[in-house]
ZADO-1210 file (C-alpha; in nm, 4 decimals, padded with zeros to 6 digits):
<atoms>
<atom x="-11.3458" y="-02.1578" z="-02.0002" code="UNK" pos="1"/>
<atom x="-11.0712" y="-02.1102" z="-02.2594" code="UNK" pos="2"/>
<atom x="-11.0710" y="-01.7688" z="-02.4246" code="UNK" pos="3"/>
<atom x="-11.0040" y="-01.7483" z="-02.7975" code="UNK" pos="4"/>
<atom x="-10.6865" y="-01.5575" z="-02.8774" code="UNK" pos="5"/>
<atom x="-10.7726" y="-01.2170" z="-03.0211" code="UNK" pos="6"/>
<atom x="-10.5992" y="-01.0106" z="-03.2847" code="UNK" pos="7"/>
<atom x="-10.5281" y="-00.6413" z="-03.2606" code="UNK" pos="8"/>
<atom x="-10.4981" y="-00.4220" z="-03.5705" code="UNK" pos="9"/>
<atom x="-10.1188" y="-00.4511" z="-03.5879" code="UNK" pos="10"/>
<atom x="-10.1387" y="-00.8294" z="-03.5682" code="UNK" pos="11"/>
<atom x="-10.3872" y="-00.8495" z="-03.8546" code="UNK" pos="12"/>
<atom x="-10.1584" y="-00.6423" z="-04.0717" code="UNK" pos="13"/>
<atom x="-09.8506" y="-00.8447" z="-03.9810" code="UNK" pos="14"/>
<atom x="-10.0043" y="-01.1895" z="-03.9955" code="UNK" pos="15"/>
<atom x="-10.2569" y="-01.1675" z="-04.2770" code="UNK" pos="16"/>
<atom x="-10.1709" y="-00.9143" z="-04.5428" code="UNK" pos="17"/>
<atom x="-09.9010" y="-01.1024" z="-04.7363" code="UNK" pos="18"/>
<atom x="-10.0429" y="-01.4454" z="-04.6578" code="UNK" pos="19"/>
<atom x="-10.3865" y="-01.3493" z="-04.7851" code="UNK" pos="20"/>
<atom x="-10.2304" y="-01.2027" z="-05.1003" code="UNK" pos="21"/>
<atom x="-10.0529" y="-01.5326" z="-05.1597" code="UNK" pos="22"/>
<atom x="-10.3890" y="-01.7104" z="-05.1359" code="UNK" pos="23"/>
<atom x="-10.5543" y="-01.4942" z="-05.4021" code="UNK" pos="24"/>
<atom x="-10.2416" y="-01.5151" z="-05.6178" code="UNK" pos="25"/>
<atom x="-10.2422" y="-01.8943" z="-05.6043" code="UNK" pos="26"/>
<atom x="-10.6108" y="-01.9070" z="-05.6889" code="UNK" pos="27"/>
<atom x="-10.5726" y="-01.6613" z="-05.9774" code="UNK" pos="28"/>
<atom x="-10.2819" y="-01.8502" z="-06.1330" code="UNK" pos="29"/>
<atom x="-10.4644" y="-02.1836" z="-06.1051" code="UNK" pos="30"/>
<atom x="-10.7742" y="-02.0394" z="-06.2735" code="UNK" pos="31"/>
<atom x="-10.5755" y="-01.8521" z="-06.5350" code="UNK" pos="32"/>
<atom x="-10.4257" y="-02.1784" z="-06.6607" code="UNK" pos="33"/>
<atom x="-10.7798" y="-02.2596" z="-06.7792" code="UNK" pos="34"/>
<atom x="-10.8662" y="-01.9216" z="-06.9330" code="UNK" pos="35"/>
<atom x="-11.0641" y="-01.9439" z="-07.2542" code="UNK" pos="36"/>
<atom x="-11.1175" y="-02.3182" z="-07.2285" code="UNK" pos="37"/>
<atom x="-11.4935" y="-02.2854" z="-07.1872" code="UNK" pos="38"/>
<atom x="-11.4960" y="-02.4897" z="-06.8664" code="UNK" pos="39"/>
<atom x="-11.6194" y="-02.2785" z="-06.5751" code="UNK" pos="40"/>
<atom x="-11.6419" y="-02.5660" z="-06.3274" code="UNK" pos="41"/>
<atom x="-11.2855" y="-02.6846" z="-06.3808" code="UNK" pos="42"/>
<atom x="-11.1487" y="-02.3316" z="-06.3499" code="UNK" pos="43"/>
<atom x="-11.3470" y="-02.2773" z="-06.0307" code="UNK" pos="44"/>
<atom x="-11.2354" y="-02.6057" z="-05.8785" code="UNK" pos="45"/>
<atom x="-10.8738" y="-02.5290" z="-05.9575" code="UNK" pos="46"/>
<atom x="-10.9039" y="-02.1881" z="-05.7926" code="UNK" pos="47"/>
<atom x="-11.0742" y="-02.3339" z="-05.4847" code="UNK" pos="48"/>
<atom x="-10.8088" y="-02.6010" z="-05.4333" code="UNK" pos="49"/>
<atom x="-10.5227" y="-02.3557" z="-05.4784" code="UNK" pos="50"/>
<atom x="-10.6727" y="-02.1019" z="-05.2365" code="UNK" pos="51"/>
<atom x="-10.7509" y="-02.3712" z="-04.9807" code="UNK" pos="52"/>
<atom x="-10.3929" y="-02.4970" z="-04.9815" code="UNK" pos="53"/>
<atom x="-10.2579" y="-02.1491" z="-04.9162" code="UNK" pos="54"/>
<atom x="-10.5182" y="-02.0543" z="-04.6530" code="UNK" pos="55"/>
<atom x="-10.4340" y="-02.3772" z="-04.4694" code="UNK" pos="56"/>
<atom x="-10.0914" y="-02.2253" z="-04.4024" code="UNK" pos="57"/>
<atom x="-10.2342" y="-01.9154" z="-04.2280" code="UNK" pos="58"/>
<atom x="-10.0945" y="-01.8571" z="-03.8773" code="UNK" pos="59"/>
<atom x="-10.4496" y="-01.7996" z="-03.7590" code="UNK" pos="60"/>
<atom x="-10.7642" y="-02.0083" z="-03.7161" code="UNK" pos="61"/>
<atom x="-10.9981" y="-01.8954" z="-03.9915" code="UNK" pos="62"/>
<atom x="-11.3672" y="-01.9681" z="-04.0308" code="UNK" pos="63"/>
<atom x="-11.5329" y="-01.9263" z="-04.3677" code="UNK" pos="64"/>
<atom x="-11.8474" y="-01.7119" z="-04.3363" code="UNK" pos="65"/>
<atom x="-11.8763" y="-01.6113" z="-04.7034" code="UNK" pos="66"/>
<atom x="-11.7652" y="-01.8880" z="-04.9360" code="UNK" pos="67"/>
<atom x="-11.8522" y="-02.1542" z="-05.1866" code="UNK" pos="68"/>
<atom x="-12.2027" y="-02.2433" z="-05.0701" code="UNK" pos="69"/>
<atom x="-12.3171" y="-02.4359" z="-04.7653" code="UNK" pos="70"/>
<atom x="-12.2410" y="-02.7909" z="-04.8789" code="UNK" pos="71"/>
<atom x="-11.9266" y="-02.9395" z="-04.7251" code="UNK" pos="72"/>
<atom x="-11.9160" y="-03.2079" z="-04.9939" code="UNK" pos="73"/>
<atom x="-11.9189" y="-02.9615" z="-05.2833" code="UNK" pos="74"/>
<atom x="-11.6285" y="-02.7366" z="-05.1813" code="UNK" pos="75"/>
<atom x="-11.3453" y="-02.7270" z="-04.9291" code="UNK" pos="76"/>
<atom x="-11.4174" y="-02.3564" z="-04.8857" code="UNK" pos="77"/>
<atom x="-11.7817" y="-02.3981" z="-04.7893" code="UNK" pos="78"/>
<atom x="-11.9501" y="-02.1718" z="-04.5380" code="UNK" pos="79"/>
<atom x="-11.8622" y="-02.2912" z="-04.1881" code="UNK" pos="80"/>
<atom x="-11.5341" y="-02.4556" z="-04.2836" code="UNK" pos="81"/>
<atom x="-11.2449" y="-02.3952" z="-04.0493" code="UNK" pos="82"/>
<atom x="-10.8974" y="-02.3595" z="-04.1860" code="UNK" pos="83"/>
<atom x="-10.5496" y="-02.2571" z="-04.0712" code="UNK" pos="84"/>
<atom x="-10.3523" y="-02.3073" z="-03.7491" code="UNK" pos="85"/>
<atom x="-10.5670" y="-02.4759" z="-03.4842" code="UNK" pos="86"/>
<atom x="-10.3970" y="-02.2876" z="-03.2039" code="UNK" pos="87"/>
<atom x="-10.3906" y="-01.9496" z="-03.3790" code="UNK" pos="88"/>
<atom x="-10.6061" y="-01.6416" z="-03.3157" code="UNK" pos="89"/>
<atom x="-10.9556" y="-01.6599" z="-03.4618" code="UNK" pos="90"/>
<atom x="-11.0582" y="-01.4622" z="-03.7697" code="UNK" pos="91"/>
<atom x="-11.3462" y="-01.4673" z="-04.0149" code="UNK" pos="92"/>
<atom x="-11.2824" y="-01.5236" z="-04.3859" code="UNK" pos="93"/>
<atom x="-11.4913" y="-01.4187" z="-04.6852" code="UNK" pos="94"/>
<atom x="-11.3703" y="-01.5696" z="-05.0119" code="UNK" pos="95"/>
<atom x="-11.4481" y="-01.5971" z="-05.3800" code="UNK" pos="96"/>
<atom x="-11.1610" y="-01.8000" z="-05.5298" code="UNK" pos="97"/>
<atom x="-11.2884" y="-01.7251" z="-05.8804" code="UNK" pos="98"/>
<atom x="-11.5280" y="-01.4322" z="-05.9113" code="UNK" pos="99"/>
<atom x="-11.6434" y="-01.4251" z="-06.2698" code="UNK" pos="100"/>
<atom x="-11.5926" y="-01.7911" z="-06.3636" code="UNK" pos="101"/>
<atom x="-11.7750" y="-01.7356" z="-06.6928" code="UNK" pos="102"/>
<atom x="-11.5419" y="-01.4444" z="-06.7721" code="UNK" pos="103"/>
<atom x="-11.2455" y="-01.6725" z="-06.7103" code="UNK" pos="104"/>
<atom x="-11.3884" y="-01.9530" z="-06.9185" code="UNK" pos="105"/>
<atom x="-11.4417" y="-01.7104" z="-07.2070" code="UNK" pos="106"/>
<atom x="-11.1153" y="-01.5186" z="-07.1445" code="UNK" pos="107"/>
<atom x="-11.3119" y="-01.1978" z="-07.0993" code="UNK" pos="108"/>
<atom x="-11.2219" y="-00.8923" z="-06.8936" code="UNK" pos="109"/>
<atom x="-11.2784" y="-00.8658" z="-06.5217" code="UNK" pos="110"/>
<atom x="-11.2334" y="-01.2083" z="-06.3634" code="UNK" pos="111"/>
<atom x="-11.0690" y="-01.1905" z="-06.0182" code="UNK" pos="112"/>
<atom x="-10.9795" y="-01.3931" z="-05.7098" code="UNK" pos="113"/>
<atom x="-11.0761" y="-01.2203" z="-05.3861" code="UNK" pos="114"/>
<atom x="-11.0421" y="-01.2929" z="-05.0144" code="UNK" pos="115"/>
<atom x="-11.1107" y="-01.0896" z="-04.7035" code="UNK" pos="116"/>
<atom x="-11.0141" y="-01.1480" z="-04.3414" code="UNK" pos="117"/>
<atom x="-11.1392" y="-00.9726" z="-04.0321" code="UNK" pos="118"/>
<atom x="-11.1805" y="-01.0137" z="-03.6590" code="UNK" pos="119"/>
<atom x="-11.4567" y="-01.2450" z="-03.5455" code="UNK" pos="120"/>
<atom x="-11.8088" y="-01.1080" z="-03.5849" code="UNK" pos="121"/>
<atom x="-11.7109" y="-00.8591" z="-03.8546" code="UNK" pos="122"/>
<atom x="-11.9009" y="-00.9926" z="-04.1575" code="UNK" pos="123"/>
<atom x="-12.2750" y="-01.0054" z="-04.2175" code="UNK" pos="124"/>
<atom x="-12.3587" y="-01.3757" z="-04.2560" code="UNK" pos="125"/>
<atom x="-12.5595" y="-01.3296" z="-04.5737" code="UNK" pos="126"/>
<atom x="-12.7605" y="-01.6279" z="-04.6976" code="UNK" pos="127"/>
<atom x="-12.7079" y="-01.7716" z="-05.0459" code="UNK" pos="128"/>
<atom x="-12.9699" y="-01.5476" z="-05.1998" code="UNK" pos="129"/>
<atom x="-13.0016" y="-01.2379" z="-05.4151" code="UNK" pos="130"/>
<atom x="-12.9471" y="-00.8841" z="-05.2922" code="UNK" pos="131"/>
<atom x="-13.0591" y="-00.5565" z="-05.4467" code="UNK" pos="132"/>
<atom x="-12.7636" y="-00.3177" z="-05.4482" code="UNK" pos="133"/>
<atom x="-12.6640" y="00.0392" z="-05.5116" code="UNK" pos="134"/>
<atom x="-12.3118" y="00.1782" z="-05.4625" code="UNK" pos="135"/>
<atom x="-12.1189" y="00.4979" z="-05.5267" code="UNK" pos="136"/>
<atom x="-11.7607" y="00.6007" z="-05.4551" code="UNK" pos="137"/>
<atom x="-11.6086" y="00.8096" z="-05.1771" code="UNK" pos="138"/>
<atom x="-11.6355" y="01.1840" z="-05.1258" code="UNK" pos="139"/>
<atom x="-12.0130" y="01.2292" z="-05.1419" code="UNK" pos="140"/>
<atom x="-12.2648" y="01.3318" z="-04.8726" code="UNK" pos="141"/>
<atom x="-12.4107" y="01.0414" z="-04.6779" code="UNK" pos="142"/>
<atom x="-12.7461" y="00.9279" z="-04.8127" code="UNK" pos="143"/>
<atom x="-12.6938" y="01.0849" z="-05.1532" code="UNK" pos="144"/>
<atom x="-12.8386" y="00.7802" z="-05.3285" code="UNK" pos="145"/>
<atom x="-13.0941" y="00.5285" z="-05.2043" code="UNK" pos="146"/>
<atom x="-13.2301" y="00.1915" z="-05.3151" code="UNK" pos="147"/>
<atom x="-13.5871" y="00.3172" z="-05.2747" code="UNK" pos="148"/>
<atom x="-13.5439" y="00.6097" z="-05.5145" code="UNK" pos="149"/>
<atom x="-13.6006" y="00.5923" z="-05.8858" code="UNK" pos="150"/>
<atom x="-13.2768" y="00.5113" z="-06.0734" code="UNK" pos="151"/>
<atom x="-13.3099" y="00.8347" z="-06.2688" code="UNK" pos="152"/>
<atom x="-13.3297" y="01.0350" z="-05.9456" code="UNK" pos="153"/>
<atom x="-13.0159" y="00.8658" z="-05.8184" code="UNK" pos="154"/>
<atom x="-12.8351" y="00.9494" z="-06.1420" code="UNK" pos="155"/>
<atom x="-12.9381" y="01.3152" z="-06.1214" code="UNK" pos="156"/>
<atom x="-12.8421" y="01.3404" z="-05.7540" code="UNK" pos="157"/>
<atom x="-12.4978" y="01.1967" z="-05.8205" code="UNK" pos="158"/>
<atom x="-12.4440" y="01.4193" z="-06.1225" code="UNK" pos="159"/>
<atom x="-12.5366" y="01.7300" z="-05.9219" code="UNK" pos="160"/>
<atom x="-12.3054" y="01.6292" z="-05.6362" code="UNK" pos="161"/>
<atom x="-12.0231" y="01.5610" z="-05.8801" code="UNK" pos="162"/>
<atom x="-12.0845" y="01.8893" z="-06.0570" code="UNK" pos="163"/>
<atom x="-12.1329" y="01.7354" z="-06.4019" code="UNK" pos="164"/>
<atom x="-12.4279" y="01.6763" z="-06.6348" code="UNK" pos="165"/>
<atom x="-12.6006" y="01.3361" z="-06.6135" code="UNK" pos="166"/>
<atom x="-12.4431" y="01.2487" z="-06.9488" code="UNK" pos="167"/>
<atom x="-12.1062" y="01.2252" z="-06.7691" code="UNK" pos="168"/>
<atom x="-12.2325" y="00.9676" z="-06.5183" code="UNK" pos="169"/>
<atom x="-12.1611" y="00.5999" z="-06.5919" code="UNK" pos="170"/>
<atom x="-12.3717" y="00.3328" z="-06.4219" code="UNK" pos="171"/>
<atom x="-12.2523" y="-00.0293" z="-06.4108" code="UNK" pos="172"/>
<atom x="-12.5298" y="-00.2902" z="-06.4369" code="UNK" pos="173"/>
<atom x="-12.5270" y="-00.6661" z="-06.4766" code="UNK" pos="174"/>
<atom x="-12.6634" y="-00.7522" z="-06.8229" code="UNK" pos="175"/>
<atom x="-12.9739" y="-00.9445" z="-06.7157" code="UNK" pos="176"/>
<atom x="-13.3397" y="-00.9249" z="-06.8310" code="UNK" pos="177"/>
<atom x="-13.4392" y="-00.8383" z="-06.4742" code="UNK" pos="178"/>
<atom x="-13.2513" y="-00.5100" z="-06.5064" code="UNK" pos="179"/>
<atom x="-13.4268" y="-00.3854" z="-06.8203" code="UNK" pos="180"/>
<atom x="-13.6181" y="-00.1165" z="-06.6324" code="UNK" pos="181"/>
<atom x="-13.3101" y="00.0055" z="-06.4434" code="UNK" pos="182"/>
<atom x="-13.1140" y="00.0288" z="-06.7670" code="UNK" pos="183"/>
<atom x="-13.3942" y="00.2144" z="-06.9439" code="UNK" pos="184"/>
<atom x="-13.4424" y="00.4671" z="-06.6628" code="UNK" pos="185"/>
<atom x="-13.0722" y="00.5401" z="-06.6316" code="UNK" pos="186"/>
<atom x="-13.0409" y="00.5973" z="-07.0020" code="UNK" pos="187"/>
<atom x="-13.3463" y="00.8207" z="-07.0124" code="UNK" pos="188"/>
<atom x="-13.1877" y="01.0292" z="-06.7378" code="UNK" pos="189"/>
<atom x="-12.8929" y="01.0764" z="-06.9710" code="UNK" pos="190"/>
<atom x="-12.6422" y="00.8394" z="-06.8076" code="UNK" pos="191"/>
<atom x="-12.4111" y="00.5996" z="-06.9830" code="UNK" pos="192"/>
<atom x="-12.4821" y="00.2383" z="-06.8843" code="UNK" pos="193"/>
<atom x="-12.1917" y="-00.0026" z="-06.8793" code="UNK" pos="194"/>
<atom x="-12.3223" y="-00.3572" z="-06.9021" code="UNK" pos="195"/>
<atom x="-12.1181" y="-00.6436" z="-06.7535" code="UNK" pos="196"/>
<atom x="-12.1949" y="-01.0072" z="-06.8205" code="UNK" pos="197"/>
<atom x="-12.0714" y="-01.1372" z="-06.4842" code="UNK" pos="198"/>
<atom x="-11.8750" y="-01.0411" z="-06.1763" code="UNK" pos="199"/>
<atom x="-12.0747" y="-00.7957" z="-05.9719" code="UNK" pos="200"/>
<atom x="-11.8148" y="-00.7821" z="-05.6930" code="UNK" pos="201"/>
<atom x="-11.5784" y="-00.6124" z="-05.9377" code="UNK" pos="202"/>
<atom x="-11.8706" y="-00.4067" z="-06.0693" code="UNK" pos="203"/>
<atom x="-11.9260" y="-00.2539" z="-05.7270" code="UNK" pos="204"/>
<atom x="-11.5564" y="-00.2123" z="-05.6533" code="UNK" pos="205"/>
<atom x="-11.5252" y="-00.0095" z="-05.9769" code="UNK" pos="206"/>
<atom x="-11.7007" y="00.2813" z="-05.8014" code="UNK" pos="207"/>
<atom x="-11.4166" y="00.3223" z="-05.5522" code="UNK" pos="208"/>
<atom x="-11.1927" y="00.4668" z="-05.8242" code="UNK" pos="209"/>
<atom x="-11.4007" y="00.6263" z="-06.1041" code="UNK" pos="210"/>
<atom x="-11.0975" y="00.7998" z="-06.2501" code="UNK" pos="211"/>
<atom x="-10.9359" y="00.4604" z="-06.3188" code="UNK" pos="212"/>
<atom x="-11.2449" y="00.2512" z="-06.3996" code="UNK" pos="213"/>
<atom x="-11.4829" y="00.5113" z="-06.5462" code="UNK" pos="214"/>
<atom x="-11.7711" y="00.3863" z="-06.3281" code="UNK" pos="215"/>
<atom x="-11.9607" y="00.6206" z="-06.0948" code="UNK" pos="216"/>
<atom x="-12.2471" y="00.4072" z="-05.9722" code="UNK" pos="217"/>
<atom x="-12.3485" y="00.0430" z="-05.9482" code="UNK" pos="218"/>
<atom x="-12.7136" y="-00.0659" z="-05.9600" code="UNK" pos="219"/>
<atom x="-12.8923" y="-00.3974" z="-05.9718" code="UNK" pos="220"/>
<atom x="-12.9586" y="-00.7370" z="-05.8212" code="UNK" pos="221"/>
<atom x="-12.6785" y="-00.9876" z="-05.7620" code="UNK" pos="222"/>
<atom x="-12.5597" y="-01.2392" z="-05.5064" code="UNK" pos="223"/>
<atom x="-12.5911" y="-01.1445" z="-05.1388" code="UNK" pos="224"/>
<atom x="-12.2582" y="-01.3061" z="-05.0338" code="UNK" pos="225"/>
<atom x="-12.0895" y="-01.1146" z="-05.3165" code="UNK" pos="226"/>
<atom x="-12.2491" y="-00.7986" z="-05.1793" code="UNK" pos="227"/>
<atom x="-12.0731" y="-00.8520" z="-04.8469" code="UNK" pos="228"/>
<atom x="-11.7378" y="-00.9063" z="-05.0198" code="UNK" pos="229"/>
<atom x="-11.7812" y="-00.5836" z="-05.2170" code="UNK" pos="230"/>
<atom x="-11.8796" y="-00.3978" z="-04.8971" code="UNK" pos="231"/>
<atom x="-11.5510" y="-00.5123" z="-04.7410" code="UNK" pos="232"/>
<atom x="-11.3598" y="-00.3314" z="-05.0155" code="UNK" pos="233"/>
<atom x="-11.5735" y="-00.0184" z="-04.9796" code="UNK" pos="234"/>
<atom x="-11.5076" y="-00.0201" z="-04.6069" code="UNK" pos="235"/>
<atom x="-11.1391" y="00.0081" z="-04.6878" code="UNK" pos="236"/>
<atom x="-11.1394" y="00.2289" z="-04.9968" code="UNK" pos="237"/>
<atom x="-11.4409" y="00.4470" z="-04.9185" code="UNK" pos="238"/>
<atom x="-11.7805" y="00.4795" z="-05.0776" code="UNK" pos="239"/>
<atom x="-12.1455" y="00.4166" z="-05.0004" code="UNK" pos="240"/>
<atom x="-12.3540" y="00.1037" z="-05.0565" code="UNK" pos="241"/>
<atom x="-12.6997" y="-00.0190" z="-04.9700" code="UNK" pos="242"/>
<atom x="-12.8140" y="-00.3787" z="-05.0046" code="UNK" pos="243"/>
<atom x="-13.1490" y="-00.5423" z="-04.9426" code="UNK" pos="244"/>
<atom x="-13.1851" y="-00.9204" z="-04.9204" code="UNK" pos="245"/>
<atom x="-13.4184" y="-01.0894" z="-05.1666" code="UNK" pos="246"/>
<atom x="-13.5418" y="-01.4040" z="-04.9907" code="UNK" pos="247"/>
<atom x="-13.7364" y="-01.6130" z="-05.2398" code="UNK" pos="248"/>
<atom x="-13.7374" y="-01.9656" z="-05.0894" code="UNK" pos="249"/>
<atom x="-13.8144" y="-02.1153" z="-04.7462" code="UNK" pos="250"/>
<atom x="-13.4505" y="-02.2227" z="-04.7228" code="UNK" pos="251"/>
<atom x="-13.3244" y="-01.8722" z="-04.7808" code="UNK" pos="252"/>
<atom x="-13.5653" y="-01.7250" z="-04.5288" code="UNK" pos="253"/>
<atom x="-13.4674" y="-01.9903" z="-04.2696" code="UNK" pos="254"/>
<atom x="-13.0978" y="-01.9206" z="-04.3287" code="UNK" pos="255"/>
<atom x="-13.1509" y="-01.5481" z="-04.2889" code="UNK" pos="256"/>
<atom x="-13.3563" y="-01.6012" z="-03.9724" code="UNK" pos="257"/>
<atom x="-13.0770" y="-01.8097" z="-03.8152" code="UNK" pos="258"/>
<atom x="-12.8510" y="-01.5055" z="-03.8334" code="UNK" pos="259"/>
<atom x="-13.1130" y="-01.2557" z="-03.7206" code="UNK" pos="260"/>
<atom x="-13.1701" y="-01.1145" z="-04.0711" code="UNK" pos="261"/>
<atom x="-13.5479" y="-01.1353" z="-04.0463" code="UNK" pos="262"/>
<atom x="-13.6545" y="-00.7915" z="-04.1741" code="UNK" pos="263"/>
<atom x="-13.7149" y="-00.8127" z="-04.5529" code="UNK" pos="264"/>
<atom x="-13.7346" y="-00.4329" z="-04.5794" code="UNK" pos="265"/>
<atom x="-13.4010" y="-00.3556" z="-04.4113" code="UNK" pos="266"/>
<atom x="-13.1384" y="-00.1783" z="-04.6186" code="UNK" pos="267"/>
<atom x="-12.7897" y="-00.2819" z="-04.5143" code="UNK" pos="268"/>
<atom x="-12.5137" y="-00.0220" z="-04.5350" code="UNK" pos="269"/>
<atom x="-12.1405" y="-00.0893" z="-04.5611" code="UNK" pos="270"/>
<atom x="-12.1205" y="-00.0526" z="-04.1832" code="UNK" pos="271"/>
<atom x="-12.4001" y="-00.3090" z="-04.1403" code="UNK" pos="272"/>
<atom x="-12.2248" y="-00.5627" z="-04.3616" code="UNK" pos="273"/>
<atom x="-11.8656" y="-00.5227" z="-04.2491" code="UNK" pos="274"/>
<atom x="-11.7282" y="-00.3983" z="-03.9139" code="UNK" pos="275"/>
<atom x="-11.3941" y="-00.4138" z="-03.7355" code="UNK" pos="276"/>
<atom x="-11.0544" y="-00.4263" z="-03.9003" code="UNK" pos="277"/>
<atom x="-11.0593" y="-00.5920" z="-04.2396" code="UNK" pos="278"/>
<atom x="-10.7964" y="-00.6784" z="-04.4981" code="UNK" pos="279"/>
<atom x="-10.9058" y="-00.7579" z="-04.8587" code="UNK" pos="280"/>
<atom x="-10.6895" y="-00.8920" z="-05.1390" code="UNK" pos="281"/>
<atom x="-10.7919" y="-00.8895" z="-05.5071" code="UNK" pos="282"/>
<atom x="-10.5785" y="-01.0591" z="-05.7734" code="UNK" pos="283"/>
<atom x="-10.6564" y="-01.0374" z="-06.1424" code="UNK" pos="284"/>
<atom x="-10.7241" y="-01.3568" z="-06.3369" code="UNK" pos="285"/>
<atom x="-10.8034" y="-01.1822" z="-06.6661" code="UNK" pos="286"/>
<atom x="-10.7181" y="-00.8199" z="-06.7484" code="UNK" pos="287"/>
<atom x="-10.9697" y="-00.5670" z="-06.6196" code="UNK" pos="288"/>
<atom x="-11.0164" y="-00.2064" z="-06.5070" code="UNK" pos="289"/>
<atom x="-10.9140" y="-00.2955" z="-06.1513" code="UNK" pos="290"/>
<atom x="-10.6101" y="-00.5191" z="-06.1990" code="UNK" pos="291"/>
<atom x="-10.4173" y="-00.6880" z="-06.4757" code="UNK" pos="292"/>
<atom x="-10.4608" y="-01.0590" z="-06.5283" code="UNK" pos="293"/>
<atom x="-10.2032" y="-01.3327" z="-06.4801" code="UNK" pos="294"/>
<atom x="-09.9193" y="-01.3271" z="-06.7313" code="UNK" pos="295"/>
<atom x="-09.7453" y="-01.6528" z="-06.8258" code="UNK" pos="296"/>
<atom x="-09.4041" y="-01.5730" z="-06.9679" code="UNK" pos="297"/>
<atom x="-09.1026" y="-01.7883" z="-07.0421" code="UNK" pos="298"/>
<atom x="-08.9538" y="-01.8817" z="-06.7069" code="UNK" pos="299"/>
<atom x="-09.1902" y="-01.6719" z="-06.4924" code="UNK" pos="300"/>
<atom x="-09.5473" y="-01.5959" z="-06.3888" code="UNK" pos="301"/>
<atom x="-09.6606" y="-01.2413" z="-06.3144" code="UNK" pos="302"/>
<atom x="-09.9589" y="-01.1392" z="-06.0987" code="UNK" pos="303"/>
<atom x="-10.1079" y="-00.8104" z="-05.9860" code="UNK" pos="304"/>
<atom x="-10.2849" y="-00.7808" z="-05.6522" code="UNK" pos="305"/>
<atom x="-10.4632" y="-00.4952" z="-05.4766" code="UNK" pos="306"/>
<atom x="-10.4472" y="-00.5071" z="-05.0961" code="UNK" pos="307"/>
<atom x="-10.7096" y="-00.3024" z="-04.9100" code="UNK" pos="308"/>
<atom x="-10.6872" y="-00.2278" z="-04.5347" code="UNK" pos="309"/>
<atom x="-10.9673" y="-00.0581" z="-04.3400" code="UNK" pos="310"/>
<atom x="-10.7624" y="00.0463" z="-04.0361" code="UNK" pos="311"/>
<atom x="-10.5275" y="00.2554" z="-04.2452" code="UNK" pos="312"/>
<atom x="-10.7613" y="00.3330" z="-04.5393" code="UNK" pos="313"/>
<atom x="-10.4850" y="00.2225" z="-04.7734" code="UNK" pos="314"/>
<atom x="-10.4769" y="00.0456" z="-05.1086" code="UNK" pos="315"/>
<atom x="-10.1506" y="-00.1182" z="-05.2034" code="UNK" pos="316"/>
<atom x="-10.0686" y="-00.2673" z="-05.5415" code="UNK" pos="317"/>
<atom x="-09.8430" y="-00.5733" z="-05.5304" code="UNK" pos="318"/>
<atom x="-09.6841" y="-00.6948" z="-05.8517" code="UNK" pos="319"/>
<atom x="-09.5264" y="-01.0364" z="-05.8156" code="UNK" pos="320"/>
<atom x="-09.3003" y="-01.2446" z="-06.0365" code="UNK" pos="321"/>
<atom x="-09.2301" y="-01.6071" z="-05.9646" code="UNK" pos="322"/>
<atom x="-09.0955" y="-01.9183" z="-06.1237" code="UNK" pos="323"/>
<atom x="-09.3698" y="-02.1390" z="-06.2670" code="UNK" pos="324"/>
<atom x="-09.4085" y="-02.3734" z="-05.9734" code="UNK" pos="325"/>
<atom x="-09.7682" y="-02.2871" z="-05.8740" code="UNK" pos="326"/>
</atoms>
């Protein structure tokens, strides 16, 4: 039996950090060329192709476990796709080449390209379904907030722990009719509610740095794969999160069952969704609270990327300038 080469923490840092950043940068630039054009699908395809080309150069053998759906014909970065050096060490990849495609198409704030890499078996293999989520930033007692508590109770608990009135708590929520009750209860508790039209990965990541983003808590229902990507950032930057799968179709239930996710009541923590050493790169497509968007200037292209690393609990900001060849 041939054993798969394994990566230690130092190897992940050395082999993946810059290469993964290049992949999100390439995807962000490709998508940014189509900002404000009103064509979500074209922007997403451009980002997927650009990220794929860069990931194919990785000195590791990567397997997509969170990606662009399950259909191999619809995307080169589909779940299950293998990419990179055939003889290299094995890693898992979780990617969203264009998170917030609608934001990009409308040239609105907050569109990003994101990719995460970790040792094999590190990511929860979430089905393509919804997930109920709650998240807060670092520095609070474990279990301070809970999905099963009333939103108003969570707001009051966070305010008390932060030492401020509820009026100084800001809750980020996707602007969807399904969240009307959450929005109402948070406002009645005195909190400010920041509504976002798309991009709940970024919405959750906002809580990791409330001073910079102004967001203290995230609440609501969004994509389950996106929940795992957000949890990867929280594993590196700190914070708490709970997610519960919402399995509405036989296909979703079958997919969850294949990966042992058969308890519909289970609340998944950050540690349940992401383990091991993980590196996450986030590059801005449009300007947002996390990172600046791509800048096209005469003779150069500028990008801004955040690189998160769980083993060192570090967040690095990489600003890059390049000639317009990508």
